[in-house]
C-alpha positions as CSV (number, residue, x, y, z in Angstrom):
1,M,-74.7,31.3,3.6
2,T,-74.0,34.5,4.7
3,D,-74.2,36.8,1.9
4,A,-70.5,37.9,2.2
5,T,-69.6,33.9,0.9
6,E,-73.2,34.2,-1.4
7,T,-71.7,36.9,-3.1
8,A,-68.3,35.7,-3.4
9,A,-69.4,31.7,-4.2
10,K,-71.9,33.7,-7.4
11,T,-68.0,36.0,-8.3
12,D,-65.8,32.6,-8.1
13,L,-68.7,30.5,-10.1
14,T,-69.7,33.2,-12.8
15,R,-65.7,34.0,-13.3
16,Y,-65.2,30.6,-14.2
17,L,-68.4,30.5,-16.7
18,V,-67.3,34.2,-18.5
19,S,-63.5,32.3,-18.6
20,G,-65.1,29.3,-20.6
21,R,-67.3,31.3,-22.5
22,E,-64.5,33.5,-23.8
23,A,-62.2,31.2,-24.1
24,L,-64.1,28.8,-26.6
25,I,-64.9,32.2,-28.9
26,W,-61.3,33.4,-28.8
27,K,-60.7,30.0,-30.5
28,L,-62.3,31.4,-33.6
29,D,-60.4,34.7,-33.8
30,G,-58.8,35.1,-37.2
31,L,-60.0,32.6,-38.8
32,S,-61.7,32.6,-42.2
33,E,-65.3,31.6,-42.6
34,Y,-64.0,28.3,-43.6
35,D,-62.2,27.2,-41.2
36,V,-64.5,28.4,-38.0
37,R,-67.7,26.1,-40.1
38,R,-65.0,23.1,-41.3
39,P,-66.4,19.8,-40.1
40,L,-62.3,17.9,-38.8
41,V,-63.8,14.7,-36.6
42,P,-65.9,12.2,-38.1
43,T,-68.8,14.0,-35.5
44,G,-68.9,17.1,-37.6
45,T,-67.4,19.2,-34.3
46,N,-66.9,22.2,-35.2
47,L,-66.0,25.6,-33.7
48,L,-68.9,28.2,-34.7
49,G,-71.6,25.1,-33.9
50,L,-70.1,25.3,-30.1
51,V,-70.2,28.4,-29.7
52,K,-74.0,28.2,-31.3
53,H,-74.2,25.4,-30.0
54,M,-73.3,26.1,-26.0
55,A,-76.0,29.6,-26.8
56,G,-78.9,27.5,-26.6
57,V,-77.1,25.3,-23.5
58,E,-76.3,27.6,-21.1
59,A,-80.1,29.6,-22.9
60,G,-81.7,26.5,-21.6
61,Y,-79.6,26.5,-17.6
62,L,-79.7,29.1,-17.1
63,G,-83.1,31.1,-18.4
64,L,-85.7,27.9,-19.1
65,V,-84.7,26.0,-16.0
66,F,-85.6,29.0,-14.4
67,G,-88.8,30.3,-15.0
68,R,-86.8,33.2,-16.9
69,P,-86.8,32.4,-20.4
70,F,-84.1,33.4,-23.1
71,P,-86.2,36.9,-24.4
72,E,-85.6,35.3,-28.2
73,P,-86.1,32.3,-30.4
74,L,-83.4,30.1,-30.8
75,P,-85.1,27.7,-33.5
76,W,-82.4,25.1,-33.4
77,T,-83.7,24.2,-30.0
78,A,-87.0,22.7,-30.8
79,D,-88.0,19.3,-30.2
80,D,-88.6,18.6,-33.7
81,V,-85.6,20.1,-35.3
82,E,-82.7,17.5,-36.6
83,F,-80.3,16.0,-34.4
84,N,-77.6,18.2,-33.8
85,A,-79.0,20.9,-35.1
86,D,-77.6,23.6,-32.7
87,M,-74.0,21.8,-33.4
88,W,-73.4,23.4,-37.2
89,A,-73.6,26.8,-38.7
90,K,-76.3,27.7,-41.3
91,P,-74.6,30.0,-44.5
92,D,-76.9,32.4,-43.3
93,E,-76.0,32.1,-39.5
94,S,-73.2,34.1,-39.9
95,R,-70.0,34.2,-37.0
96,E,-70.6,37.3,-35.7
97,S,-74.6,37.0,-34.9
98,L,-73.2,33.9,-33.2
99,I,-71.2,35.8,-31.3
100,T,-73.0,38.4,-29.9
101,L,-75.7,36.1,-29.5
102,Y,-74.1,34.1,-27.4
103,R,-72.9,37.2,-25.2
104,R,-76.3,37.9,-24.8
105,V,-77.0,34.9,-23.4
106,G,-74.3,35.2,-21.6
107,A,-76.1,38.8,-20.1
108,H,-79.3,37.2,-19.5
109,S,-77.4,34.3,-16.7
110,S,-75.8,37.2,-15.0
111,A,-79.1,38.5,-14.9
112,T,-80.5,35.4,-13.4
113,I,-77.0,34.7,-11.1
114,E,-77.9,38.2,-9.7
115,A,-81.6,37.2,-9.3
116,L,-81.7,34.7,-7.6
117,T,-79.4,33.0,-4.3
118,L,-77.6,29.7,-5.0
119,D,-80.2,27.9,-3.3
120,T,-82.8,28.4,-5.7
121,N,-84.1,25.5,-7.3
122,G,-85.4,24.7,-11.0
123,R,-86.6,22.6,-12.9
124,V,-84.3,20.6,-15.9
125,P,-87.2,18.9,-18.2
126,W,-84.9,16.7,-19.8
127,W,-83.1,15.6,-16.7
128,T,-85.6,12.8,-15.6
129,G,-86.3,11.3,-11.9
130,D,-86.0,13.5,-8.3
131,R,-82.6,14.7,-10.9
132,S,-85.1,17.1,-12.6
133,A,-84.9,19.1,-9.9
134,A,-81.1,21.3,-9.1
135,S,-79.9,24.9,-7.8
136,L,-78.7,27.1,-9.0
137,H,-75.5,26.2,-7.4
138,E,-75.8,23.0,-9.2
139,I,-76.3,24.2,-12.8
140,L,-73.8,26.5,-12.4
141,V,-70.9,23.6,-11.9
142,H,-73.3,21.1,-14.4
143,L,-72.9,24.2,-16.9
144,I,-69.6,26.0,-16.0
145,A,-68.4,21.9,-16.7
146,E,-69.9,22.1,-19.9
147,T,-68.8,25.6,-21.5
148,H,-65.0,24.8,-20.3
149,R,-65.2,21.1,-22.0
150,H,-66.2,22.4,-25.5
151,A,-63.8,25.2,-24.8
152,G,-61.4,22.2,-24.9
153,H,-62.6,20.3,-28.1
154,A,-62.4,24.4,-29.8
155,D,-58.7,24.0,-28.1
156,L,-58.1,20.5,-30.4
157,V,-60.3,21.3,-33.7
158,R,-58.3,24.3,-33.7
159,E,-55.3,23.6,-33.0
160,L,-55.9,20.5,-36.3
161,I,-56.8,24.0,-38.5
162,D,-53.9,25.7,-38.6
163,G,-51.4,24.4,-35.6
164,E,-52.3,27.8,-32.9
165,V,-53.0,26.3,-29.2
166,G,-53.2,27.8,-25.6
167,L,-56.0,28.6,-22.9
168,R,-56.9,32.6,-23.4
169,Q,-55.9,35.2,-25.2
170,G,-52.9,36.6,-23.3
171,N,-51.9,33.6,-20.9
172,D,-51.3,30.1,-23.3
173,N,-50.9,27.9,-20.7
174,M,-47.8,26.4,-22.3
175,P,-44.5,25.4,-22.4
176,P,-41.9,28.4,-24.2
177,A,-40.8,26.0,-26.5
178,D,-40.8,26.2,-30.8
179,R,-42.1,24.3,-33.1
180,A,-38.8,21.8,-32.7
181,W,-38.7,20.9,-29.4
182,W,-42.4,19.8,-30.1
183,E,-42.0,18.3,-33.5
184,D,-39.3,15.7,-30.9
185,Y,-41.4,15.1,-28.2
186,R,-44.6,14.6,-30.3
187,E,-42.3,11.7,-32.2
188,R,-41.1,10.6,-28.3
189,V,-44.6,9.9,-27.1
190,E,-45.0,8.1,-30.9
191,A,-41.9,6.0,-29.5
192,A,-43.7,5.2,-25.9
193,A,-46.7,4.3,-27.6
194,Q,-45.0,2.2,-29.8
195,E,-42.7,0.2,-27.4
196,S,-45.8,-0.3,-24.8
197,A,-47.9,-2.2,-27.3
198,E,-44.7,-4.2,-28.0
199,R,-44.8,-5.2,-24.6
């Protein structure tokens, strides 16, 4: 890969990672402390927990995996903590502190991406066997997919909280329709589901 190709590929991958990260953070805008923390599905998924989770995930993949550990302790990533400790915010973990942490992790990630080539191999200790060796390119693709997957979870949680939807600020990526149109649309989707079930 030429230097220009490498630079272009890193730019593209970084752009997608950053856009997913920013979409996830944006879903918290304008909500109360309760609403950013409250679980709305049986598995407890909540908006601030998704940010906390992704801060730890990104710190691991673009830090520890390449021998460049994130310099701050993330207690919820330790081996001896309860399951899902990273998926919810304790009362003393503020929204601002977790968002700021996620941004610091992002800056650390950018430094890792800048310092290494896409074919640099790291080791993912939580992946088993031969699969544990992975290139920076593979890790970036994996991390982009995981970030956008959780941003999608955040889309649904936010819609359940207050009906707000959209891809990102300034580009909601939704049809230009009013509430009445959406209600009619949902009714048509429900009617089609019922009709299919009766066949």
